[in-house]
N, C-alpha and C positions, 0 to 999 in steps of 0.2 A: 172434340174428344169427348167421348162418352165416359160414363162412370167405370165401365169395365176396363177401358184402356187406362184410365187414371189409376185404378187399383193395381193393374198389371205393372204400370210404370213405377208405382210406389214399392211394390214387392221387388221389382228389379233393383231399385235404388237400395232398398234394405238388404237385399242379397249381396250387392256390390259392397255396401258399407260393412256388412258382416264379414265378407271376404277380406277387405282391407284390414279390419280389426284383427282377424285371424292371422293374416300374414304378419302384421306388426307384432302380435303376441309371439309368434314363432321366431321372428327375428330377435326380439328382446330375450326370449328363453335361450336361443342359441348363443347370443352374445354373453349372457350370464354363465352358461355352462362353459363356454370357451375361456372366459376370463378366470373362472375358478380352476379349470385345468391348468391354465398358464401359471396362475399363482401357486398351485400345488407343485408344479414342476420346478418353478423358481425356488420354492422353499426346500425341496429335496436337494437341489444343487447347492444352495447356500449351507444346508445342514451337512452335506458331504464335505464341502470345502472347510467348514468349521471343525469337522471331526479330525482333520489331518493335523497332527501335532507339528507346530513350527518351532524350530530350535535356532537360536541365534548363537553363533560361535564367535568368541572373542579371543584373540591371541594376546596373552599377557606380555607386558613389557615394563621395563623399569621406568618409574616416573622421575620427573625432575626433582632435584632437592628443594626447589622453591615450594613445591607442594607438600613437603614433609611437615608433619605436625608433631612436635615434641612436647610432651606434657610431663610435669614432675610426678614422681610416684615412687613407692617403695613396696617391694614384695617381701612378705614375711610369712612363714608357715604358721599354722594354728598350733602345732605341737612339734617340739624337737624330740627326736628319738635317737639316742646314741646307739651306734652299731659297733659291736665287738666281734672279733674273730672267734670262732668256736674252738680253735686249736692254735697253738703257737708253733712257729717254724717257718721255713722258706719253702716255696714250691720248687721241687726238683724237676718235675715233669707234669705237663697239663695234657689230659686226654680228650676232653670234651669242651667245645666252645659254648658260649652263652646262647641259648635258644635251640641247641641240638637235642634231638629226641634220645633219651637214654632209658635203659631198662633198670629195674630194681636190682641193686647189688652190683651194678657196673662200676668199675673203678674210674673216678673222675680225675684224680691228680695224686702224685706222690709228694709227700712233705718230708723235707730233710730236717730232722730234729737235731742231728749232730752238729750241723753247721751253726745253728742257733746257739747251741751250748758252747761251741768254740768261740763264737763272736762275743758271748757274755764273758768268757774267761779272758779274752783279749782286752775287753773294756775294763775288767777288774784289775788285770795286771797293769794296764796303763794308768789307772787311777792310783794304784799303790806306788808306782814309780814316781808319779807326780808328787805324791805325798812325801816320798823320801827326798825329793829334790828340794823341797821347801824346808 
């Protein structure tokens, strides 16, 4: 083999080697691109799955008395407020229930003042009869 054939053989080897390196680089690049696309798709699927709100429904039921916890305690208000009626008498008729929408000036109830006066008179008469019996 002469020198020309040897240089031609070496250039052929270099060309083959360059071709192999180029093919390997293309395979590595394609594998990298494919793995990134696959990872992106998997991330999108997991994000969509995580975005769905999951709700756990539990049916309430009575527990056993063995699981009951009884602690000593006392409940007292901070402030006691006496509540007095604004007027005296008995209700003769009630026109509106608690929580009903009413208009200004609408009649809510009729109060019987005479019955109260009669009851007071009976109490006084009973007391004076008891005093007389003693």
